[in-house]
LUMGUDREN-73259 format. One line per 4 residues: number of its first residue (from 1); their letters; for each residue x negated, y, z of C-alpha. Coordinates in steps of 0.5 Angstrom, whole numbers, plus 500, padded with zeros to 3 digits. Example, Ala and Ser with C-alpha at 12.3 -4.5 7.8 and 13.67 -1.06 7.14 Angstrom:
2
1 = as = 475,491,516  473,498,514
This chain:
1024
1 = mngs = 387,509,825  392,509,819  388,504,816  387,497,816
5 = rttg = 383,491,814  384,484,815  379,478,814  380,471,815
9 = sppd = 384,466,810  389,469,805  396,470,808  402,465,807
13 = drad = 407,470,803  412,465,804  412,465,812  415,471,812
17 = asst = 422,471,816  426,475,811  424,471,805  427,465,802
21 = aeeq = 424,458,804  421,457,797  418,463,793  422,464,787
25 = pder = 420,465,780  422,473,780  418,474,787  412,471,784
29 = arle = 412,475,778  413,481,781  407,480,786  402,478,780
33 = risa = 404,484,777  402,488,783  396,484,784  393,485,777
37 = eaar = 394,493,779  391,492,785  385,489,782  384,495,777
41 = arag = 384,499,783  379,496,787  375,496,780  376,504,780
45 = sgrl = 382,505,776  388,506,781  395,507,779  402,508,781
49 = vlir = 407,502,783  414,503,784  418,498,787  425,500,786
53 = ggtg = 432,497,788  438,497,792  439,497,799  437,490,802
57 = tgrs = 434,488,796  428,486,799  424,493,797  420,493,804
61 = tlle = 419,486,804  415,486,798  411,492,800  409,488,807
65 = tvvr = 407,482,803  403,487,798  400,490,804  398,484,807
69 = resw = 395,481,801  391,487,799  389,488,806  386,481,806
73 = hgmr = 382,483,800  379,489,803  383,495,801  384,500,806
77 = vlra = 391,501,808  394,508,809  402,508,810  408,512,811
81 = rcsr = 415,511,812  420,516,810  426,518,813  432,523,813
85 = eesg = 430,526,819  423,529,816  426,530,809  426,538,811
89 = taya = 419,538,813  414,540,808  409,535,806  411,531,812
93 = avaq = 411,524,808  404,526,806  401,528,813  404,521,815
97 = llda = 401,518,810  394,521,810  394,522,818  394,529,817
101 = elpa = 396,535,822  401,540,819  400,547,820  404,550,826
105 = aars = 410,553,822  411,546,820  410,543,826  415,547,829
109 = vara = 420,543,825  417,536,825  411,533,827  407,527,825
113 = rpap = 406,522,831  400,518,830  400,511,833  395,510,839
117 = grrr = 388,508,837  388,512,831  383,517,829  383,524,830
121 = ahri = 387,528,825  384,532,820  387,540,821  388,543,815
125 = ratr = 390,550,814  394,552,808  393,558,804  397,562,800
129 = qgrd = 393,562,794  394,555,789  399,553,794  402,548,789
133 = slhg = 396,546,786  391,540,788  385,544,785  386,550,789
137 = tglp = 385,552,796  392,551,799  395,545,803  396,540,797
141 = arlw = 389,541,795  386,540,802  391,534,802  388,531,795
145 = rllr = 381,532,798  382,528,804  385,522,800  379,523,795
149 = syaa = 374,522,802  378,516,804  377,513,797  370,515,797
153 = rgpv = 369,510,803  372,504,799  379,502,795  385,505,799
157 = llav = 392,502,798  397,508,799  404,504,802  410,509,802
161 = ddah = 416,506,804  423,509,802  420,515,798  427,517,796
165 = lada = 428,520,803  421,524,803  421,531,803  421,535,796
169 = ssrr = 414,537,797  411,530,799  415,528,793  412,533,788
173 = wltq = 405,532,791  405,524,790  407,525,783  401,530,782
177 = aarm = 397,525,785  399,519,781  397,523,775  390,523,777
181 = ldql = 389,516,780  386,513,774  380,515,776  380,513,784
185 = pvll = 380,506,787  387,508,790  393,504,789  399,508,790
189 = vmte = 405,503,792  412,506,793  419,503,795  425,507,792
193 = rvsy = 432,506,793  436,506,786  443,506,786  449,509,783
197 = didp = 452,513,788  458,517,788  454,523,790  448,524,785
201 = spsg = 442,522,788  435,526,786  431,524,780  427,518,782
205 = mara = 419,518,781  419,514,775  423,520,771  418,525,773
209 = lppa = 412,521,770  410,518,763  411,510,763  404,509,762
213 = lvtv = 402,511,769  408,507,773  408,500,774  416,499,776
217 = catg = 418,492,779  425,492,780  428,488,786  436,485,786
221 = plrp = 441,481,789  439,473,789  442,468,784  447,463,786
225 = aeva = 441,458,786  437,462,790  442,463,795  444,456,796
229 = dtvr = 436,454,797  436,460,803  442,457,806  439,450,806
233 = arfg = 433,452,808  437,455,814  441,449,816  438,443,813
237 = datp = 442,437,811  447,439,816  449,445,811  457,444,811
241 = rgwa = 461,443,804  462,450,800  458,454,805  453,456,799
245 = decf = 458,459,795  462,462,801  455,466,803  454,468,796
249 = ratg = 461,471,795  461,474,802  454,478,800  453,478,793
253 = gnpl = 446,475,794  444,481,797  438,479,801  439,483,807
257 = llha = 447,481,808  445,474,807  440,473,812  444,477,817
261 = llad = 450,473,815  446,467,816  444,469,823  451,470,825
265 = laev = 453,463,823  447,460,826  450,463,833  457,461,831
269 = tgpa = 456,454,830  452,453,836  446,449,838  448,443,834
273 = gpag = 448,447,828  454,447,823  455,440,824  456,441,831
277 = psrp = 463,441,834  468,444,829  476,446,829  481,444,824
281 = aada = 482,448,818  489,449,820  488,452,826  482,457,824
285 = pggh = 484,464,823  484,465,815  481,458,814  481,454,808
289 = gapg = 487,450,811  492,456,811  496,457,804  492,462,800
293 = ghda = 485,459,802  479,459,798  481,452,795  488,454,793
297 = pggh = 490,456,787  489,464,786  484,464,792  477,466,791
301 = gapg = 475,461,786  480,464,781  477,468,775  473,473,777
305 = ghda = 470,470,783  463,467,783  462,459,781  457,455,785
309 = pagd = 451,454,781  449,447,777  446,442,782  449,446,788
313 = tsrg = 449,440,793  451,445,799  458,444,796  459,438,800
317 = plpg = 455,435,806  449,432,804  447,425,806  448,424,814
321 = apcd = 452,430,815  459,430,818  465,431,814  469,435,819
325 = apvf = 465,441,818  466,448,821  471,453,817  467,459,814
329 = perc = 470,465,817  474,470,814  474,476,819  468,479,823
333 = adly = 471,478,829  469,470,828  462,472,828  457,474,833
337 = pgnf = 453,477,835  455,482,829  449,482,825  453,482,818
341 = taav = 457,487,820  451,492,822  448,490,816  454,492,812
345 = awwl = 454,498,816  447,500,814  448,499,807  454,504,807
349 = ecag = 450,509,811  445,508,806  450,510,800  452,516,803
353 = patg = 458,519,806  462,519,799  460,512,797  462,509,804
357 = taar = 468,513,804  470,510,797  468,503,799  472,503,805
361 = tlae = 478,506,802  477,500,796  478,495,802  484,498,805
365 = lena = 487,499,798  486,492,797  489,490,803  495,494,801
369 = gtpe = 495,491,794  493,498,790  486,498,788  487,502,782
373 = lltp = 489,508,786  482,509,789  480,515,785  486,519,786
377 = vtga = 486,517,794  479,519,795  479,525,790  472,523,788
381 = dpdr = 470,525,781  473,519,776  467,518,772  462,517,778
385 = tagw = 467,513,782  468,508,776  460,508,775  459,506,782
389 = agwa = 465,501,781  461,498,775  454,498,779  457,494,785
393 = vrqg = 460,489,780  453,488,777  450,487,784  456,482,786
397 = llvr = 459,486,791  465,487,787  468,483,782  474,484,777
401 = depg = 479,478,775  479,480,768  476,486,764  479,492,765
405 = appr = 482,490,772  481,494,778  475,492,782  476,488,789
409 = yphp = 471,485,794  469,477,792  470,475,799  475,477,805
413 = llrd = 469,477,810  465,482,806  472,486,806  473,486,813
417 = avla = 466,488,814  466,494,810  473,496,814  469,495,821
421 = gwpr = 468,501,825  473,505,820  477,509,825  485,507,825
425 = errq = 487,514,823  483,514,817  486,507,815  493,510,816
429 = avrr = 491,516,812  489,512,806  496,508,807  500,515,807
433 = dvae = 496,518,801  498,512,797  505,512,799  505,519,797
437 = ilyr = 502,518,790  507,512,789  513,516,790  510,522,786
441 = rgds = 509,518,780  516,514,781  514,507,783  520,503,787
445 = aeav = 522,505,794  519,498,796  512,499,794  512,506,797
449 = vrhl = 515,504,804  510,498,804  505,503,805  509,508,810
453 = lsap = 510,502,815  503,502,816  502,509,817  505,514,822
457 = avga = 510,519,821  509,523,815  514,529,817  516,530,810
461 = dwaa = 523,529,806  520,524,801  518,519,806  525,519,809
465 = nall = 528,519,802  524,513,800  525,509,807  532,510,806
469 = eaas = 533,508,799  528,502,800  533,500,806  539,501,802
473 = navr = 536,496,797  534,491,802  541,491,805  544,490,798
477 = ehrp = 539,484,796  541,481,803  534,482,806  537,485,813
481 = heag = 530,484,817  527,488,812  532,493,812  532,494,819
485 = nflr = 524,495,819  525,501,814  531,504,818  527,504,824
489 = rald = 521,507,821  525,512,818  527,515,825  520,517,826
493 = eplt = 521,522,820  525,529,820  532,528,819  538,532,820
497 = rerr = 543,530,826  548,527,821  543,523,817  540,521,823
501 = gevl = 547,519,826  548,515,819  541,511,820  543,509,827
505 = telg = 549,507,825  547,503,819  541,500,824  546,498,829
509 = clef = 550,494,824  544,490,822  542,489,829  548,487,832
513 = nagr = 549,482,826  542,479,827  544,478,834  540,484,837
517 = pvgv = 544,487,843  540,494,842  545,494,836  550,497,841
521 = rhlt = 546,502,844  544,505,837  551,505,835  553,509,841
525 = ealp = 547,514,840  550,515,833  557,517,835  555,524,838
529 = lrhh = 551,525,832  557,524,827  561,530,826  563,529,819
533 = gsgr = 570,526,819  569,520,815  562,519,818  565,519,825
537 = lrtt = 570,514,823  565,509,820  561,510,826  567,509,831
541 = valg = 570,503,828  563,500,827  562,501,835  568,498,836
545 = tala = 567,492,832  560,491,836  563,492,843  569,487,841
549 = gagd = 564,482,838  560,483,845  566,481,849  568,488,851
553 = vpaa = 575,489,848  577,494,853  571,499,851  572,498,844
557 = letl = 580,499,844  578,506,848  573,508,843  578,507,838
561 = ralg = 584,511,842  579,517,843  578,518,836  585,517,834
565 = eeha = 587,523,840  581,527,837  584,527,830  591,527,832
569 = dqpg = 593,532,827  590,527,822  595,522,821  590,518,816
573 = tarv = 585,517,821  590,515,827  593,510,823  586,507,821
577 = tqaa = 584,507,829  591,503,830  590,498,825  582,497,827
581 = gall = 585,496,834  590,491,832  585,487,829  580,488,835
585 = aayd = 585,486,840  585,479,837  578,478,841  582,478,848
589 = gasw = 589,474,849  592,479,853  590,485,849  593,482,843
593 = lqvv = 599,480,846  600,487,848  599,490,841  604,485,838
597 = aglr = 609,486,843  609,494,841  609,492,834  615,488,835
601 = hvaa = 619,493,839  617,498,833  620,493,828  626,492,832
605 = hspa = 628,499,833  624,504,828  622,499,822  620,505,818
609 = rldq = 615,507,823  611,501,821  605,502,816  603,497,811
613 = aera = 598,494,815  602,494,821  607,490,817  602,485,815
617 = mlvr = 600,484,822  607,482,824  607,477,818  601,474,821
621 = yeat = 603,473,828  609,470,826  606,465,821  601,463,827
625 = aglv = 607,463,832  611,458,828  616,462,826  616,463,819
629 = sade = 615,458,813  609,459,808  614,461,803  617,466,807
633 = avar = 610,469,809  608,470,802  614,473,800  614,478,805
637 = lcsv = 607,480,804  608,481,797  613,486,799  608,490,803
641 = anvp = 603,489,797  608,492,792  608,499,796  603,504,795
645 = vdpa = 597,503,800  593,508,804  586,507,801  584,508,808
649 = lspy = 589,502,810  587,498,804  582,494,807  586,492,813
653 = vlat = 592,490,809  588,486,804  584,482,810  591,480,813
657 = vaav = 594,478,806  588,474,805  588,470,811  596,468,810
661 = lqwa = 595,466,803  589,462,805  593,458,810  599,458,805
665 = drne = 594,454,800  595,460,795  587,459,794  586,463,787
669 = eadq = 590,469,790  586,469,796  580,469,792  582,475,788
673 = ilgr = 584,479,795  577,477,798  574,479,792  577,486,792
677 = glag = 577,487,799  569,485,800  567,489,793  564,496,794
681 = hsps = 562,495,801  555,494,805  554,487,807  551,490,813
685 = llhp = 557,494,815  561,493,822  568,493,820  574,489,823
689 = slqs = 577,488,816  571,486,813  569,481,819  576,478,818
693 = mant = 575,477,810  568,474,812  572,469,817  577,467,812
697 = rada = 572,466,806  569,461,811  575,458,813  577,457,806
701 = avar = 570,454,804  571,448,809  579,447,808  577,446,800
705 = grye = 571,442,801  566,447,799  561,446,804  555,447,801
709 = ella = 557,454,799  558,456,806  552,453,808  547,456,803
713 = drda = 549,463,806  544,461,812  544,469,814  551,468,816
717 = wdis = 551,462,821  544,459,822  539,461,828  535,466,828
721 = ehgp = 529,468,833  534,472,837  538,466,837  545,465,833
725 = hgst = 548,471,830  554,472,826  561,470,827  562,465,832
729 = nvra = 568,462,827  563,462,821  558,458,826  564,454,828
733 = qaml = 566,453,820  558,451,819  559,446,824  565,442,821
737 = alia = 561,443,814  555,440,817  559,434,820  562,433,813
741 = tnri = 556,433,810  553,428,815  548,433,818  550,431,825
745 = arae = 543,433,828  543,440,825  551,440,828  549,439,835
749 = rlsl = 543,444,835  548,449,832  553,447,837  548,448,843
753 = sita = 546,455,841  553,457,840  555,454,847  549,458,850
757 = sgsr = 551,465,847  558,465,845  563,470,848  568,465,851
761 = dswe = 574,470,851  575,471,844  579,467,839  573,465,835
765 = wnrf = 571,461,841  578,457,840  575,455,833  569,453,836
769 = lyar = 572,448,841  576,445,836  569,444,832  565,441,838
773 = gvlr = 571,437,839  570,434,832  563,433,833  564,429,839
777 = atld = 569,425,836  564,423,830  559,421,836  565,417,839
781 = dhsg = 565,421,845  573,421,845  573,423,852  569,430,851
785 = alad = 573,431,844  579,430,848  577,435,853  575,440,848
789 = fmec = 582,439,843  586,440,849  583,446,852  583,449,845
793 = grrq = 590,448,845  591,451,852  588,457,849  591,458,843
797 = sard = 598,457,846  597,462,851  596,467,845  603,464,842
801 = vlsp = 598,461,836  603,455,836  602,453,828  597,448,826
805 = vvtp = 595,452,820  590,455,824  587,449,828  590,442,828
809 = wrsa = 588,441,835  594,436,837  593,432,831  585,431,833
813 = aaec = 587,430,840  592,425,838  587,421,835  583,421,841
817 = lrrm = 588,419,845  590,413,841  582,411,841  583,411,849
821 = gsta = 589,407,849  594,413,851  599,411,845  605,415,848
825 = aava = 601,421,849  598,421,842  605,420,839  608,426,843
829 = laee = 603,430,840  603,428,833  610,429,833  610,436,835
833 = ehrl = 605,437,830  609,434,825  615,439,827  611,445,827
837 = avvw = 608,443,820  614,442,817  616,449,819  610,452,815
841 = gtpr = 611,447,809  605,446,806  603,440,803  596,440,807
845 = tigr = 599,441,814  605,436,813  600,431,810  595,431,815
849 = alrv = 601,431,820  604,425,817  597,421,817  596,422,824
853 = lgtv = 603,420,826  602,414,822  596,412,825  598,413,832
857 = tggr = 605,410,831  602,404,827  607,398,825  612,399,819
861 = rglk = 613,406,821  606,408,821  605,405,814  611,408,811
865 = lsrq = 608,415,814  601,414,812  604,412,805  608,419,805
869 = avel = 602,423,807  598,420,801  604,421,796  605,428,798
873 = lrta = 598,430,798  597,427,791  603,431,788  600,437,791
877 = paga = 599,443,786  592,443,784  590,450,787  592,447,794
881 = cvgp = 585,444,794  587,438,799  582,433,796  579,432,803
885 = ella = 586,431,806  587,426,801  581,422,802  583,422,810
889 = alis = 590,420,808  587,414,803  582,411,808  588,411,814
893 = lggr = 593,408,809  588,403,807  587,401,814  594,401,815
897 = lqaa = 595,396,809  589,392,812  592,391,819  599,389,815
901 = gdrg = 595,383,812  595,386,805  588,386,803  589,387,796
905 = kart = 593,393,796  588,396,802  582,395,797  585,398,791
909 = vlre = 587,404,796  580,404,799  576,404,792  580,410,790
913 = avar = 578,413,796  571,412,795  571,414,788  575,421,790
917 = aqel = 569,422,795  564,421,790  567,426,786  568,431,791
921 = hepr = 561,430,794  564,428,801  558,424,804  562,423,811
925 = mlel = 568,421,808  565,417,803  561,413,808  568,412,812
929 = aera = 571,409,806  565,405,804  565,402,811  573,401,811
933 = lses = 572,397,804  567,393,806  571,391,812  576,389,808
937 = gara = 572,384,804  571,388,798  564,387,794  559,393,794
941 = vgar = 561,399,791  558,401,784  553,406,782  555,413,784
945 = rsga = 556,419,779  551,423,776  550,429,771  555,434,770
949 = dalt = 560,430,773  556,430,780  557,437,780  561,441,786
953 = esel = 566,446,783  562,451,786  555,448,783  559,448,776
957 = riaa = 562,455,776  555,458,778  551,453,773  556,455,767
961 = laae = 555,462,768  547,461,768  548,457,762  552,463,759
965 = grtn = 545,468,760  547,471,767  542,473,772  542,470,779
969 = aeia = 544,478,781  549,478,776  553,472,778  552,474,786
973 = ellh = 556,480,784  561,477,780  563,472,785  562,476,791
977 = larr = 556,471,794  549,472,797  544,471,792  541,466,796
981 = tvet = 547,462,795  547,462,788  540,460,788  541,454,793
985 = hlts = 547,452,788  543,452,782  537,448,785  542,443,787
989 = ayrk = 545,443,780  538,442,777  537,436,781  543,433,779
993 = lgiq = 543,435,772  535,432,772  533,439,769  527,443,771
997 = rrsg = 529,450,767  534,454,766  534,453,759  536,446,760
1001 = lpga = 543,448,763  547,449,756  545,442,754  546,439,760
1005 = lgvp = 553,442,761  555,441,754  555,448,753  554,450,745
1009 = ksfg = 548,454,744  552,460,742  553,461,749  546,461,751
1013 = apig = 542,468,753  544,474,750  539,476,744  533,480,748
1017 = kpat = 535,477,754  531,471,756  534,466,761  528,465,764
1021 = eapg = 530,466,771  528,461,776  534,459,781  529,461,787
């Protein structure tokens, strides 16, 4: 029977499993109001009590409490629970409430299901007369008379749960009945979901009745203190620190979500509760030990979050609780068995499809960083969407970081639960829609592609355009990894054959530069797609450069030769392929000698047939073969440069000229040539002339002591996830720079990585052998160093590379032989080095050869040679930048003087070496000079320089430009450096100058204030 009475002791309302541990003041007040209305009903004057609130706020729990209380007080309870399934059947809710059987027409749609033991249902036949009146002869009137018959037997409590789901006829009947309850001992208590949904809901019962006839009790989310009490009631004294606040933000205080979360947390923490075994925060996914956790600046404690209430002791462990509390989860995957996820899904289901879609879309947009796009992505009514967001903020389910800011979820766990179960295709569709909206409104390509990368192929031109623009920007800003990701994604979009070939070419260049073998495959795929002359030439040269770099020089030369034959009727293309082939042939000794022999033959018999690139190449060969002096080589190159150069050949000419000028210590001119040659070219482009210029720049940096300038560009030499990448020569020069700056362990790691992956047939391997020999000599492995130097020399000689201008292997080997006791062999190598150095005729090469010859010769002649080396290097032109060689010569001379017994002069020379090493920032040389000075019996050296005097030449130049108001990007473009290099130098300059802001540069450098940032352009850019 749908009615019950309970006898015995009064019910304990606090024993309800879904209530908080201690009855809260609001709950007591609601119960007292309903009890007062129940007392009036028992006295014969009934009333409607409407319990209203959002999903999960405890409406049904409050109704159950009322049912238990009033049943104990002797009221007969008639109950109905409405549902969507019966909302289409007329009077289904009232029939369930009154235990009445509907007519056959209604039973065919839905039929009330009496529980076992319920009394026989009353059969009522509807008539057409007075169909909607409670006083006629129709079904509503018969139902009303049935209710009155119940009331005649004693007080009745009508408990209707989820009245908002009732059918329209039942809602109308209940509204009519509520108007006449004041004359009956009937209390009608109904629960009704009240929420601001995007799809408007039907009007509530309260709006259909005068306020005097309705008592409204509202339920809502728990306050922080109430949540804290509930958490403590569940976990007791073992409540982990901060869990109450975490629970509040993850649930907004919604009782349904809170109790579901606590049930999951109890399972996760195990039988021992939260004080049981736990993992370190740093190892937990999304734990507080990770950057960006809740305790970090900008985390959930940021403005807009909910602070824990005063007196919330659950922020820290209570007395006796262990300190290693488990990490509060931030992902649903960390919760089991999933009560919280199910509760959130039910909350969204109750809100309706439009609201559920908006809530999930907002969660995905928040992951994407664009919550402000909620309305355009969903296409919902903007006013309704804004109203729902405002209501959710008031309910604690969303927060705003500041007034007017887009809403967001207050906790990542709640956001993850909202997205749980949403198909991946729907999430990807959101990202795709966001990308198009951003593209159409003109946002940056980077903002657009951030969403395209998370979506499948769009199949539209705008997507390809955005991806390619973002890739171009990333390449220009030296972000090759991101550029590669953008290009790979662009291949999924529709592209013309020519454009696809262009994308594959750019991608292949990036991948090869990053040490990924797949780059060669992509370049090979691109070649047949390129039909345009310049595009096909660019791809062919890039493929040839990649093949040569991978060690397959014959294939590289054949690729270039085939293109030359294909375009035999275009002399310009043929000349470019020949010039590229000549540079790439240097990666293989036999091919290089064959090319040189051909050039020398043409020069001897038909010199007019040689173009500028080929003539410059011959000068380079004769310089390395020890056949011409530096002055003669420069003069011949000047005559080549004075003749108008074919623009297509210009990079090859500039690359050769820059290398020879660097060997000749014409550094300023070499810098100008490198600037011209590298300007306007993509940093990712695979081109033999560009690679040659990059190698020349690395050689020049080490020769001039600009070690940090080279090391700052880590993309060019450091070890990536795919192993070492970039030019082996650049990495060898980086080894020398690391040694010079006393980073020996780092140099060893780099050496091992090159040994494991480098191509041993290339000229670049010879440079590596020399660098490894220097490293081994630094580690006192003179036998191993000698083997490397001698192998380097053997390979160089096989290529006719005899001059010490490239690698002074003889001098290095001679020093190893001296330390190993083979003085005669050492002198022979040093004398040959000196002879070849005199042929070239620059102070650097001659001074170095004299220094080593003096060291291995010893005695008076050795002292004389050492003095000659110092004097020659001291009088070298300022532009020669022979500082590192002069330091080595001073230390050597100091040693010779000390060996000769002239300690006074030795100390003077070594003190000069220490001062120069400090000025030039040569850590390795400084250490050697100080050690030698100490061995001479001198006192400790004074304090080293600081301030502006401590800046290197590169740091001073970059800092001065920054002091003038130039941005990092402008400085990088002006000096042809990577932006990261500029940032590294500025960071070092800040440290040495003792400043923290860019605005401090003019004062620290002594630059007048008028040289500061231009008006309207504040110099606030940080070094990083």
